[in-house]
KESEBA-720575 format. One line per field, with one value per residue: residue number from 1; residue in three letters; x, y, z of N, C-alpha, C in turn. Coordinates in steps of 0.2 Angstrom, whole numbers, plus 2048, in hexadecimal, padded with zeros to 3 digits. Example, Ala and Ser with C-alpha at 12.3 -4.5 7.8 and 13.67 -1.06 7.14 Angstrom:
<pts>
num	[1 | 2] .
residuo	[ALA | SER] .
n_east	[842 | 840] .
n_north	[7E4 | 7F5] .
n_up	[827 | 823] .
ca_east	[83E | 844] .
ca_north	[7EA | 7FB] .
ca_up	[827 | 824] .
c_east	[842 | 840] .
c_north	[7F0 | 800] .
c_up	[827 | 827] .
</pts>
This chain:
<pts>
num	[1 | 2 | 3 | 4 | 5 | 6 | 7 | 8 | 9 | 10 | 11 | 12 | 13 | 14 | 15 | 16 | 17 | 18 | 19 | 20 | 21 | 22 | 23 | 24 | 25 | 26 | 27 | 28 | 29 | 30 | 31 | 32 | 33 | 34 | 35 | 36 | 37 | 38 | 39 | 40 | 41 | 42 | 43 | 44 | 45 | 46 | 47 | 48 | 49 | 50 | 51 | 52 | 53 | 54 | 55 | 56 | 57 | 58 | 59 | 60 | 61 | 62 | 63 | 64 | 65 | 66 | 67 | 68 | 69 | 70 | 71 | 72 | 73 | 74 | 75 | 76 | 77 | 78 | 79 | 80 | 81 | 82 | 83 | 84 | 85 | 86 | 87] .
residuo	[MET | SER | ALA | LEU | ALA | ALA | ARG | HIS | CYS | PHE | CYS | SER | ILE | GLN | VAL | MET | SER | GLN | ALA | PHE | VAL | LYS | GLU | SER | ASP | GLU | GLN | TRP | LEU | HIS | GLU | ILE | ALA | PRO | THR | MET | ASN | ALA | LEU | ILE | VAL | TYR | LEU | THR | ARG | GLU | ASN | ASN | GLY | ILE | ARG | VAL | TYR | GLU | LYS | SER | THR | HIS | THR | ASP | PRO | LYS | THR | GLY | LYS | GLU | VAL | HIS | VAL | MET | SER | ASN | GLY | LEU | HIS | TYR | SER | LYS | ASP | LYS | ASP | GLY | ARG | TRP | ALA | ILE | VAL] .
n_east	[804 | 803 | 80A | 801 | 7F5 | 7F4 | 7F3 | 7E7 | 7DE | 7E0 | 7DB | 7CD | 7C9 | 7CA | 7C1 | 7B5 | 7B5 | 7B4 | 7A7 | 79F | 7A1 | 79C | 78E | 78B | 78B | 77F | 771 | 763 | 754 | 74E | 759 | 762 | 768 | 75E | 75D | 75B | 766 | 76C | 762 | 761 | 76E | 76D | 762 | 767 | 772 | 76B | 764 | 76D | 777 | 772 | 76D | 761 | 755 | 74D | 73D | 731 | 729 | 71D | 710 | 708 | 6F7 | 6F0 | 6F8 | 701 | 70F | 71E | 720 | 72A | 72C | 734 | 740 | 740 | 733 | 72D | 726 | 72C | 72D | 730 | 72E | 726 | 731 | 73B | 741 | 744 | 737 | 72D | 71F] .
n_north	[7FA | 80B | 81A | 825 | 81E | 818 | 823 | 828 | 81E | 81D | 82A | 829 | 81F | 826 | 831 | 82A | 824 | 82F | 834 | 82A | 82B | 838 | 835 | 82D | 837 | 83C | 844 | 845 | 84F | 84E | 84B | 856 | 863 | 86C | 87A | 88A | 88E | 882 | 87C | 885 | 883 | 876 | 875 | 87E | 876 | 86B | 872 | 873 | 87C | 888 | 896 | 894 | 89D | 8A3 | 8A9 | 8AD | 8AC | 8A4 | 8A0 | 890 | 890 | 884 | 87B | 882 | 883 | 889 | 88F | 88F | 897 | 894 | 899 | 890 | 88C | 884 | 87F | 87E | 876 | 871 | 861 | 857 | 852 | 85B | 85B | 860 | 862 | 861 | 86B] .
n_up	[800 | 7FC | 802 | 801 | 7FF | 80B | 814 | 810 | 813 | 821 | 824 | 820 | 829 | 835 | 834 | 833 | 840 | 848 | 844 | 849 | 856 | 859 | 856 | 861 | 86B | 86C | 874 | 87E | 880 | 88D | 894 | 896 | 8A1 | 8AC | 8A9 | 8A1 | 899 | 896 | 88E | 883 | 87E | 87A | 871 | 867 | 863 | 85E | 853 | 849 | 84C | 84B | 853 | 860 | 869 | 878 | 876 | 87D | 88E | 897 | 8A3 | 8A4 | 8A5 | 8A9 | 8AE | 8B6 | 8B4 | 8AE | 89D | 890 | 881 | 872 | 865 | 85C | 859 | 862 | 872 | 883 | 892 | 8A4 | 8AA | 8B7 | 8BE | 8BC | 8AF | 89E | 892 | 883 | 881] .
ca_east	[800 | 807 | 809 | 7FB | 7EF | 7F4 | 7F0 | 7E0 | 7DB | 7E0 | 7D6 | 7C7 | 7C7 | 7CA | 7BB | 7B0 | 7B4 | 7B1 | 7A0 | 79C | 7A2 | 797 | 788 | 78A | 78B | 778 | 76E | 75C | 752 | 74D | 760 | 766 | 767 | 757 | 75E | 75A | 76C | 76D | 75C | 763 | 773 | 76A | 75E | 76B | 775 | 766 | 762 | 773 | 77C | 76E | 76B | 75A | 755 | 746 | 739 | 72D | 728 | 717 | 70E | 702 | 6F2 | 6ED | 6FD | 705 | 716 | 721 | 721 | 72F | 72B | 73B | 740 | 73F | 72C | 72A | 725 | 72F | 72C | 733 | 72A | 726 | 738 | 73F | 744 | 741 | 733 | 729 | 718] .
ca_north	[800 | 811 | 81F | 829 | 81A | 816 | 829 | 828 | 818 | 820 | 830 | 826 | 81C | 82B | 834 | 825 | 823 | 835 | 834 | 825 | 82E | 83D | 832 | 82B | 83C | 83E | 846 | 846 | 855 | 84D | 84A | 85C | 867 | 870 | 881 | 88D | 88E | 87B | 87B | 889 | 880 | 86F | 877 | 881 | 871 | 867 | 876 | 873 | 881 | 88E | 898 | 894 | 8A1 | 8A4 | 8AF | 8B0 | 8A7 | 8A5 | 89A | 88D | 890 | 87E | 877 | 887 | 882 | 88E | 88C | 893 | 897 | 895 | 89C | 88A | 88B | 87F | 881 | 879 | 877 | 86C | 85C | 857 | 850 | 861 | 85A | 864 | 85F | 865 | 86B] .
ca_up	[800 | 7FB | 808 | 800 | 800 | 812 | 817 | 80E | 817 | 828 | 825 | 820 | 82F | 83A | 833 | 835 | 847 | 84A | 843 | 84D | 85D | 859 | 856 | 868 | 86F | 86C | 87A | 87E | 883 | 894 | 898 | 897 | 8A7 | 8AC | 8A8 | 89B | 895 | 893 | 889 | 87D | 87B | 877 | 86B | 862 | 860 | 85A | 84E | 845 | 84E | 84A | 85A | 863 | 86F | 87B | 874 | 883 | 893 | 89A | 8A8 | 8A2 | 8AA | 8AB | 8B2 | 8BA | 8B2 | 8AA | 897 | 88C | 87A | 86F | 85E | 857 | 859 | 867 | 879 | 887 | 899 | 8A7 | 8AC | 8BE | 8C0 | 8BA | 8A9 | 899 | 88E | 87F | 883] .
c_east	[804 | 806 | 803 | 7F5 | 7EE | 7F1 | 7E9 | 7DC | 7DA | 7DB | 7CF | 7C4 | 7C6 | 7C3 | 7B5 | 7AF | 7B2 | 7AA | 79C | 79C | 79C | 790 | 786 | 789 | 783 | 775 | 767 | 75A | 751 | 754 | 764 | 764 | 761 | 758 | 75D | 760 | 76D | 768 | 75E | 769 | 771 | 767 | 762 | 76F | 771 | 764 | 768 | 777 | 778 | 76B | 763 | 75A | 74D | 743 | 734 | 72C | 721 | 715 | 708 | 6FD | 6EF | 6F2 | 701 | 70D | 718 | 722 | 725 | 72E | 732 | 73A | 73F | 738 | 729 | 72A | 728 | 72E | 72F | 72D | 72A | 72D | 73D | 743 | 740 | 73D | 72F | 722 | 714] .
c_north	[806 | 815 | 823 | 825 | 819 | 81D | 829 | 824 | 81B | 825 | 82D | 823 | 821 | 82F | 830 | 825 | 829 | 836 | 82F | 828 | 833 | 83A | 830 | 830 | 83F | 83F | 847 | 84C | 854 | 84C | 850 | 85F | 86B | 877 | 884 | 88D | 887 | 87A | 87F | 886 | 879 | 871 | 87A | 87B | 86C | 86B | 877 | 879 | 888 | 890 | 897 | 898 | 8A1 | 8AA | 8B2 | 8AA | 8A9 | 89F | 897 | 88D | 88A | 87A | 87B | 886 | 888 | 88B | 891 | 892 | 899 | 897 | 896 | 888 | 886 | 882 | 87C | 87B | 871 | 867 | 85C | 855 | 856 | 860 | 85E | 85F | 864 | 865 | 86E] .
c_up	[800 | 801 | 807 | 801 | 808 | 816 | 816 | 812 | 81E | 829 | 825 | 826 | 835 | 83A | 835 | 83C | 84A | 84A | 847 | 854 | 85E | 859 | 85E | 86D | 870 | 873 | 879 | 882 | 88B | 898 | 899 | 89E | 8A7 | 8AD | 8A1 | 896 | 892 | 88E | 883 | 87A | 877 | 871 | 866 | 85F | 85C | 853 | 849 | 846 | 84D | 851 | 85B | 869 | 872 | 879 | 879 | 888 | 896 | 89F | 8A5 | 8A7 | 8AD | 8B0 | 8B7 | 8B9 | 8AD | 8A3 | 893 | 884 | 877 | 868 | 859 | 856 | 85E | 86E | 87E | 88E | 89D | 8AA | 8B4 | 8C1 | 8BE | 8B3 | 8A3 | 895 | 889 | 881 | 87D] .
</pts>
């Protein structure tokens, strides 16, 4: 095997292994810290790096929970265990 072919083979293996590692770094909404900053970082990462921000906040009259309206068009609140959830 030539040096060029060996380098190409090494690079291909390295790229594949990095992609595999990135896949395993996946995180679920309910796994992030119950802070607004953690929610924004998570949503921005899920939105391919395009910043997601809080547009407004209100209290749900039925549940009494604080609801955060985000720029991605979804509403988020914390469940009874303090974990983020889409409402």
